[in-house]
GUMAR-257700 format. One record per residue (C-alpha): z, x negated, y negated; residue number from 1; residue in one letter. Coordinates in pm, whole numbers, plus 50000, padded with zeros to 5 digits. Each point is the difference from the previous one (the first is absolute). Example, Ala and Ser with C-alpha at 12.3 -4.5 7.8 and 13.67 -1.06 7.14 Angstrom:
// residues 2
<site Z="50780" X="48770" Y="50450" i="1" aa="a"/>
<site Z="49934" X="49863" Y="49656" i="2" aa="s"/>
// end
This chain:
// residues 279
<site Z="32071" X="71687" Y="56606" i="1" aa="m"/>
<site Z="49652" X="50164" Y="49899" i="2" aa="r"/>
<site Z="50003" X="50252" Y="49694" i="3" aa="l"/>
<site Z="49799" X="50290" Y="49992" i="4" aa="p"/>
<site Z="49658" X="49941" Y="49832" i="5" aa="q"/>
<site Z="50091" X="50243" Y="49711" i="6" aa="r"/>
<site Z="50354" X="49802" Y="49915" i="7" aa="e"/>
<site Z="49809" X="49679" Y="50062" i="8" aa="l"/>
<site Z="49742" X="50106" Y="49725" i="9" aa="e"/>
<site Z="50286" X="50118" Y="49764" i="10" aa="h"/>
<site Z="50181" X="49664" Y="50010" i="11" aa="r"/>
<site Z="49678" X="49799" Y="49941" i="12" aa="v"/>
<site Z="49920" X="50230" Y="49693" i="13" aa="a"/>
<site Z="50353" X="49947" Y="49860" i="14" aa="l"/>
<site Z="50007" X="49644" Y="50033" i="15" aa="a"/>
<site Z="49684" X="49963" Y="49821" i="16" aa="d"/>
<site Z="50116" X="50229" Y="49702" i="17" aa="f"/>
<site Z="50323" X="49814" Y="49954" i="18" aa="q"/>
<site Z="49805" X="49661" Y="50000" i="19" aa="h"/>
<site Z="49762" X="50148" Y="49731" i="20" aa="a"/>
<site Z="50321" X="50127" Y="49806" i="21" aa="a"/>
<site Z="50169" X="49658" Y="50011" i="22" aa="a"/>
<site Z="49689" X="49800" Y="49818" i="23" aa="a"/>
<site Z="49992" X="50022" Y="49647" i="24" aa="p"/>
<site Z="49729" X="50199" Y="49828" i="25" aa="l"/>
<site Z="49789" X="49760" Y="49822" i="26" aa="r"/>
<site Z="49836" X="50130" Y="49664" i="27" aa="l"/>
<site Z="49718" X="49816" Y="49830" i="28" aa="e"/>
<site Z="50102" X="49892" Y="49643" i="29" aa="t"/>
<site Z="49845" X="50200" Y="49737" i="30" aa="l"/>
<site Z="49833" X="49828" Y="49705" i="31" aa="t"/>
<site Z="49847" X="50121" Y="49675" i="32" aa="t"/>
<site Z="49770" X="49725" Y="49928" i="33" aa="a"/>
<site Z="49703" X="50219" Y="50125" i="34" aa="a"/>
<site Z="50112" X="50299" Y="49809" i="35" aa="l"/>
<site Z="49894" X="49893" Y="49674" i="36" aa="l"/>
<site Z="49716" X="49784" Y="49876" i="37" aa="p"/>
<site Z="50121" X="49662" Y="49896" i="38" aa="p"/>
<site Z="49842" X="49993" Y="49656" i="39" aa="d"/>
<site Z="50198" X="50267" Y="49800" i="40" aa="l"/>
<site Z="50115" X="49921" Y="49642" i="41" aa="p"/>
<site Z="50381" X="49968" Y="49972" i="42" aa="a"/>
<site Z="50191" X="50302" Y="49880" i="43" aa="l"/>
<site Z="50073" X="49999" Y="49634" i="44" aa="p"/>
<site Z="50352" X="49943" Y="49870" i="45" aa="a"/>
<site Z="50206" X="50321" Y="49961" i="46" aa="a"/>
<site Z="50146" X="50075" Y="49653" i="47" aa="p"/>
<site Z="50365" X="49933" Y="49985" i="48" aa="r"/>
<site Z="50203" X="50309" Y="49898" i="49" aa="v"/>
<site Z="50364" X="50025" Y="49854" i="50" aa="e"/>
<site Z="50178" X="50286" Y="50104" i="51" aa="v"/>
<site Z="50319" X="50054" Y="49835" i="52" aa="e"/>
<site Z="50290" X="50231" Y="50153" i="53" aa="a"/>
<site Z="50056" X="50320" Y="49841" i="54" aa="l"/>
<site Z="50334" X="49964" Y="49789" i="55" aa="d"/>
<site Z="50026" X="50382" Y="49981" i="56" aa="d"/>
<site Z="49844" X="50217" Y="50304" i="57" aa="a"/>
<site Z="50200" X="50323" Y="49930" i="58" aa="d"/>
<site Z="49680" X="50163" Y="49881" i="59" aa="f"/>
<site Z="49843" X="49951" Y="50340" i="60" aa="l"/>
<site Z="50313" X="50226" Y="50137" i="61" aa="a"/>
<site Z="49972" X="50259" Y="49707" i="62" aa="r"/>
<site Z="49614" X="50052" Y="50054" i="63" aa="d"/>
<site Z="50068" X="50038" Y="50384" i="64" aa="a"/>
<site Z="50275" X="50273" Y="49933" i="65" aa="q"/>
<site Z="49768" X="50172" Y="49751" i="66" aa="a"/>
<site Z="49711" X="50014" Y="50278" i="67" aa="l"/>
<site Z="50255" X="50139" Y="50217" i="68" aa="l"/>
<site Z="50117" X="50254" Y="49754" i="69" aa="a"/>
<site Z="49647" X="50121" Y="49914" i="70" aa="q"/>
<site Z="49926" X="50022" Y="50378" i="71" aa="a"/>
<site Z="50305" X="50218" Y="50042" i="72" aa="g"/>
<site Z="50167" X="49749" Y="50210" i="73" aa="l"/>
<site Z="50265" X="49873" Y="49768" i="74" aa="a"/>
<site Z="50220" X="50252" Y="50133" i="75" aa="g"/>
<site Z="49996" X="49829" Y="50356" i="76" aa="t"/>
<site Z="50104" X="49672" Y="49869" i="77" aa="m"/>
<site Z="50358" X="49875" Y="49900" i="78" aa="n"/>
<site Z="50183" X="50301" Y="50173" i="79" aa="g"/>
<site Z="49809" X="50242" Y="49776" i="80" aa="l"/>
<site Z="50140" X="49832" Y="49690" i="81" aa="k"/>
<site Z="49792" X="49916" Y="49672" i="82" aa="s"/>
<site Z="50089" X="49678" Y="49807" i="83" aa="a"/>
<site Z="50232" X="50006" Y="49716" i="84" aa="a"/>
<site Z="49887" X="49909" Y="49656" i="85" aa="s"/>
<site Z="50220" X="49937" Y="49670" i="86" aa="t"/>
<site Z="49851" X="50235" Y="49787" i="87" aa="a"/>
<site Z="50024" X="49949" Y="49603" i="88" aa="a"/>
<site Z="49951" X="50304" Y="49773" i="89" aa="f"/>
<site Z="50095" X="49967" Y="49616" i="90" aa="f"/>
<site Z="50216" X="49696" Y="50075" i="91" aa="g"/>
<site Z="50195" X="50191" Y="50280" i="92" aa="v"/>
<site Z="49960" X="49844" Y="50352" i="93" aa="e"/>
<site Z="50072" X="50125" Y="50338" i="94" aa="a"/>
<site Z="49916" X="49923" Y="50354" i="95" aa="t"/>
<site Z="49871" X="50262" Y="50243" i="96" aa="g"/>
<site Z="49740" X="50086" Y="50255" i="97" aa="e"/>
<site Z="49912" X="50336" Y="49873" i="98" aa="r"/>
<site Z="49983" X="50015" Y="49651" i="99" aa="i"/>
<site Z="49919" X="50327" Y="49788" i="100" aa="v"/>
<site Z="49934" X="50021" Y="49607" i="101" aa="l"/>
<site Z="50065" X="50347" Y="49855" i="102" aa="v"/>
<site Z="49860" X="50016" Y="49660" i="103" aa="v"/>
<site Z="50049" X="50297" Y="49728" i="104" aa="n"/>
<site Z="49679" X="50037" Y="49816" i="105" aa="t"/>
<site Z="50106" X="50255" Y="49762" i="106" aa="s"/>
<site Z="49906" X="50011" Y="49630" i="107" aa="v"/>
<site Z="50363" X="49948" Y="49938" i="108" aa="s"/>
<site Z="50035" X="49665" Y="50201" i="109" aa="v"/>
<site Z="49682" X="49868" Y="49840" i="110" aa="r"/>
<site Z="50126" X="50076" Y="49676" i="111" aa="n"/>
<site Z="50323" X="49882" Y="50047" i="112" aa="r"/>
<site Z="49881" X="49654" Y="50148" i="113" aa="a"/>
<site Z="49774" X="49980" Y="49698" i="114" aa="k"/>
<site Z="50300" X="50001" Y="49762" i="115" aa="r"/>
<site Z="50136" X="49714" Y="50211" i="116" aa="r"/>
<site Z="49690" X="49829" Y="49947" i="117" aa="g"/>
<site Z="49890" X="50009" Y="50347" i="118" aa="v"/>
<site Z="49635" X="50119" Y="50044" i="119" aa="s"/>
<site Z="49886" X="50233" Y="50285" i="120" aa="w"/>
<site Z="49759" X="49729" Y="50100" i="121" aa="q"/>
<site Z="50301" X="49739" Y="50033" i="122" aa="r"/>
<site Z="50155" X="50261" Y="50228" i="123" aa="i"/>
<site Z="49669" X="50021" Y="50237" i="124" aa="q"/>
<site Z="49977" X="49649" Y="49986" i="125" aa="d"/>
<site Z="50381" X="49957" Y="50114" i="126" aa="e"/>
<site Z="49894" X="50239" Y="50285" i="127" aa="v"/>
<site Z="49706" X="49767" Y="50085" i="128" aa="i"/>
<site Z="50172" X="49679" Y="49983" i="129" aa="r"/>
<site Z="50289" X="50124" Y="50228" i="130" aa="m"/>
<site Z="49771" X="50103" Y="50276" i="131" aa="v"/>
<site Z="49780" X="49674" Y="49975" i="132" aa="d"/>
<site Z="50342" X="49810" Y="50042" i="133" aa="g"/>
<site Z="50071" X="50174" Y="50344" i="134" aa="l"/>
<site Z="49929" X="49817" Y="50344" i="135" aa="e"/>
<site Z="49700" X="50163" Y="50165" i="136" aa="s"/>
<site Z="50192" X="50189" Y="50259" i="137" aa="s"/>
<site Z="50279" X="50141" Y="49772" i="138" aa="t"/>
<site Z="49955" X="50361" Y="49990" i="139" aa="r"/>
<site Z="50000" X="50163" Y="49634" i="140" aa="f"/>
<site Z="49924" X="50349" Y="49861" i="141" aa="g"/>
<site Z="49935" X="50137" Y="49622" i="142" aa="l"/>
<site Z="50156" X="50348" Y="49909" i="143" aa="v"/>
<site Z="49868" X="50165" Y="49653" i="144" aa="q"/>
<site Z="50192" X="50275" Y="49856" i="145" aa="f"/>
<site Z="50088" X="50229" Y="49722" i="146" aa="s"/>
<site Z="50091" X="50305" Y="50112" i="147" aa="q"/>
<site Z="49738" X="49998" Y="50285" i="148" aa="g"/>
<site Z="49934" X="49693" Y="50217" i="149" aa="v"/>
<site Z="49709" X="49799" Y="50111" i="150" aa="r"/>
<site Z="49985" X="49700" Y="50249" i="151" aa="l"/>
<site Z="49804" X="49695" Y="50028" i="152" aa="f"/>
<site Z="49996" X="50059" Y="50401" i="153" aa="h"/>
<site Z="50185" X="50238" Y="50185" i="154" aa="d"/>
<site Z="50142" X="49729" Y="50200" i="155" aa="t"/>
<site Z="50111" X="49638" Y="49918" i="156" aa="l"/>
<site Z="49732" X="49759" Y="50051" i="157" aa="v"/>
<site Z="49977" X="49629" Y="50043" i="158" aa="p"/>
<site Z="49953" X="49775" Y="49703" i="159" aa="a"/>
<site Z="49650" X="49895" Y="50105" i="160" aa="t"/>
<site Z="49725" X="49857" Y="49775" i="161" aa="t"/>
<site Z="49803" X="50322" Y="50046" i="162" aa="a"/>
<site Z="50308" X="50229" Y="49926" i="163" aa="n"/>
<site Z="50093" X="49770" Y="49691" i="164" aa="r"/>
<site Z="49669" X="50044" Y="49869" i="165" aa="e"/>
<site Z="50022" X="50389" Y="50074" i="166" aa="a"/>
<site Z="50325" X="49985" Y="49782" i="167" aa="v"/>
<site Z="49861" X="49858" Y="49699" i="168" aa="r"/>
<site Z="49713" X="50251" Y="49990" i="169" aa="a"/>
<site Z="50269" X="50286" Y="50067" i="170" aa="w"/>
<site Z="50230" X="49900" Y="49758" i="171" aa="v"/>
<site Z="49757" X="49964" Y="49696" i="172" aa="r"/>
<site Z="49832" X="50339" Y="50084" i="173" aa="e"/>
<site Z="50286" X="50203" Y="50114" i="174" aa="s"/>
<site Z="50323" X="49868" Y="49910" i="175" aa="l"/>
<site Z="50016" X="50207" Y="49689" i="176" aa="r"/>
<site Z="50034" X="50357" Y="49877" i="177" aa="g"/>
<site Z="50210" X="50270" Y="50211" i="178" aa="n"/>
<site Z="49917" X="50074" Y="50351" i="179" aa="p"/>
<site Z="49936" X="50372" Y="50080" i="180" aa="p"/>
<site Z="50291" X="50236" Y="50101" i="181" aa="v"/>
<site Z="49921" X="50196" Y="50315" i="182" aa="r"/>
<site Z="50150" X="50377" Y="50001" i="183" aa="e"/>
<site Z="50159" X="49931" Y="50337" i="184" aa="d"/>
<site Z="50191" X="49684" Y="49899" i="185" aa="d"/>
<site Z="50362" X="50015" Y="50072" i="186" aa="v"/>
<site Z="50114" X="49696" Y="49782" i="187" aa="w"/>
<site Z="49869" X="49907" Y="49635" i="188" aa="f"/>
<site Z="50047" X="49707" Y="49799" i="189" aa="g"/>
<site Z="50215" X="49699" Y="50105" i="190" aa="h"/>
<site Z="50108" X="50181" Y="50311" i="191" aa="e"/>
<site Z="49656" X="50068" Y="50116" i="192" aa="a"/>
<site Z="49906" X="49632" Y="49954" i="193" aa="a"/>
<site Z="50327" X="49872" Y="50175" i="194" aa="l"/>
<site Z="49944" X="50231" Y="50287" i="195" aa="a"/>
<site Z="49640" X="49878" Y="50087" i="196" aa="v"/>
<site Z="50128" X="49634" Y="49948" i="197" aa="a"/>
<site Z="50284" X="50018" Y="50254" i="198" aa="f"/>
<site Z="49729" X="50180" Y="50211" i="199" aa="q"/>
<site Z="49822" X="49686" Y="50002" i="200" aa="l"/>
<site Z="50313" X="49822" Y="50178" i="201" aa="e"/>
<site Z="50021" X="49724" Y="49719" i="202" aa="p"/>
<site Z="50276" X="49714" Y="49982" i="203" aa="d"/>
<site Z="49932" X="49959" Y="49653" i="204" aa="v"/>
<site Z="49923" X="50229" Y="49696" i="205" aa="i"/>
<site Z="49892" X="49921" Y="49660" i="206" aa="f"/>
<site Z="50047" X="50321" Y="49765" i="207" aa="l"/>
<site Z="49827" X="49989" Y="49656" i="208" aa="v"/>
<site Z="50124" X="50258" Y="49771" i="209" aa="t"/>
<site Z="50155" X="50145" Y="49677" i="210" aa="d"/>
<site Z="50295" X="50120" Y="50189" i="211" aa="g"/>
<site Z="49965" X="50341" Y="49894" i="212" aa="v"/>
<site Z="50053" X="50211" Y="50303" i="213" aa="l"/>
<site Z="49822" X="50324" Y="49920" i="214" aa="d"/>
<site Z="49879" X="50262" Y="50243" i="215" aa="r"/>
<site Z="49723" X="50242" Y="49999" i="216" aa="r"/>
<site Z="50111" X="50356" Y="50002" i="217" aa="e"/>
<site Z="49781" X="50339" Y="50010" i="218" aa="v"/>
<site Z="50185" X="50310" Y="49870" i="219" aa="r"/>
<site Z="49836" X="50330" Y="49899" i="220" aa="g"/>
<site Z="49652" X="49807" Y="49965" i="221" aa="g"/>
<site Z="50137" X="49754" Y="49797" i="222" aa="r"/>
<site Z="50042" X="49612" Y="50085" i="223" aa="i"/>
<site Z="50295" X="49816" Y="49868" i="224" aa="t"/>
<site Z="50137" X="49650" Y="50071" i="225" aa="y"/>
<site Z="50354" X="50001" Y="49991" i="226" aa="p"/>
<site Z="50206" X="49680" Y="50026" i="227" aa="r"/>
<site Z="50202" X="50001" Y="50315" i="228" aa="i"/>
<site Z="50356" X="49851" Y="50041" i="229" aa="d"/>
<site Z="50033" X="49683" Y="50184" i="230" aa="f"/>
<site Z="50220" X="50126" Y="50276" i="231" aa="g"/>
<site Z="49694" X="50232" Y="50119" i="232" aa="s"/>
<site Z="49765" X="49720" Y="49988" i="233" aa="f"/>
<site Z="50176" X="49740" Y="50180" i="234" aa="i"/>
<site Z="50100" X="50262" Y="50249" i="235" aa="a"/>
<site Z="49611" X="50058" Y="50071" i="236" aa="s"/>
<site Z="49960" X="49633" Y="50010" i="237" aa="v"/>
<site Z="50245" X="49920" Y="50259" i="238" aa="r"/>
<site Z="49870" X="50284" Y="50231" i="239" aa="r"/>
<site Z="49634" X="49836" Y="49968" i="240" aa="f"/>
<site Z="50178" X="49650" Y="50067" i="241" aa="a"/>
<site Z="50157" X="50144" Y="50310" i="242" aa="a"/>
<site Z="49689" X="50106" Y="50162" i="243" aa="g"/>
<site Z="49860" X="49639" Y="50009" i="244" aa="s"/>
<site Z="50108" X="49771" Y="50276" i="245" aa="p"/>
<site Z="49986" X="49686" Y="49766" i="246" aa="r"/>
<site Z="50288" X="49956" Y="49728" i="247" aa="e"/>
<site Z="49811" X="49950" Y="49654" i="248" aa="a"/>
<site Z="50106" X="49809" Y="49678" i="249" aa="v"/>
<site Z="49891" X="50184" Y="49685" i="250" aa="v"/>
<site Z="49922" X="49828" Y="49671" i="251" aa="h"/>
<site Z="49920" X="50153" Y="49685" i="252" aa="v"/>
<site Z="49787" X="49884" Y="49727" i="253" aa="i"/>
<site Z="50093" X="50240" Y="49693" i="254" aa="g"/>
<site Z="49837" X="50028" Y="49670" i="255" aa="f"/>
<site Z="50175" X="50100" Y="49680" i="256" aa="d"/>
<site Z="50279" X="50170" Y="50196" i="257" aa="l"/>
<site Z="50216" X="50246" Y="49807" i="258" aa="d"/>
<site Z="50374" X="49964" Y="50074" i="259" aa="a"/>
<site Z="49999" X="50278" Y="50265" i="260" aa="r"/>
<site Z="49696" X="49861" Y="50154" i="261" aa="a"/>
<site Z="50148" X="49626" Y="50018" i="262" aa="q"/>
<site Z="50319" X="50132" Y="50158" i="263" aa="a"/>
<site Z="49824" X="50188" Y="50258" i="264" aa="d"/>
<site Z="49757" X="49722" Y="50099" i="265" aa="m"/>
<site Z="50292" X="49772" Y="49997" i="266" aa="q"/>
<site Z="50163" X="50226" Y="50257" i="267" aa="r"/>
<site Z="49685" X="50017" Y="50217" i="268" aa="l"/>
<site Z="49986" X="49632" Y="50011" i="269" aa="c"/>
<site Z="50349" X="49980" Y="50118" i="270" aa="r"/>
<site Z="49957" X="50263" Y="50245" i="271" aa="a"/>
<site Z="49736" X="49799" Y="50168" i="272" aa="f"/>
<site Z="50103" X="49630" Y="49923" i="273" aa="n"/>
<site Z="49731" X="49962" Y="49750" i="274" aa="g"/>
<site Z="49961" X="49862" Y="49644" i="275" aa="r"/>
<site Z="49907" X="50177" Y="49690" i="276" aa="l"/>
<site Z="49772" X="49799" Y="49768" i="277" aa="r"/>
<site Z="49949" X="50190" Y="49639" i="278" aa="t"/>
<site Z="49746" X="49947" Y="49726" i="279" aa="f"/>
// end
């Protein structure tokens, strides 16, 4: 049978292709003999370096967390949680992710602490030491008060190296004297300080005080500081705590407490599962 010319050409071409594909492709072996001159000097011996494994690489994680916190990215990690730290303040230990120090800097507290052999510099040192002991991603805040209130920062900040250095400067320069009172303030004294502290949503609060629960009042152009009863005070504190999504433990560091102040501060600690340390 004779095939049409086009089909015949197609079959011939196909046979040639199949024959070529079946034959192995031969490649010339490449050598490097001609790439380099034969008289090159020998390479020097490399020095031997001993590399020891790190016993504790936790600092790498802490630094990474600090960088995330400074970049505003720490909140996106670990389910928006900070790292917990065990904080130590005047011998009282507490573990938390959000820690607030509330310090009464009135002349009364300074004098009472001095009578108990505790200088104001030591109180400042204890504040700095506590912050230095926190993990980099643990958040902290400082609240200073007498009748008015002043904050280190209006939000809690991570305990990064930069923030620790800022705390040292702020404590030495600002953690003293009486913060100014604003006429539109609703709360004064201990109530004002704890109102601000609970707004920061802490899980641990350390309160430094002489335990005297007085409140600024203006009547007829005259300013007085009457001592309020504990029932009124604790009702205010419970209201502040109810506005926070976190349950906070409150510890008190008391200086030269009188009998009434000691009873009041002990009741405050019991109400918030804390400890009273007295000097």
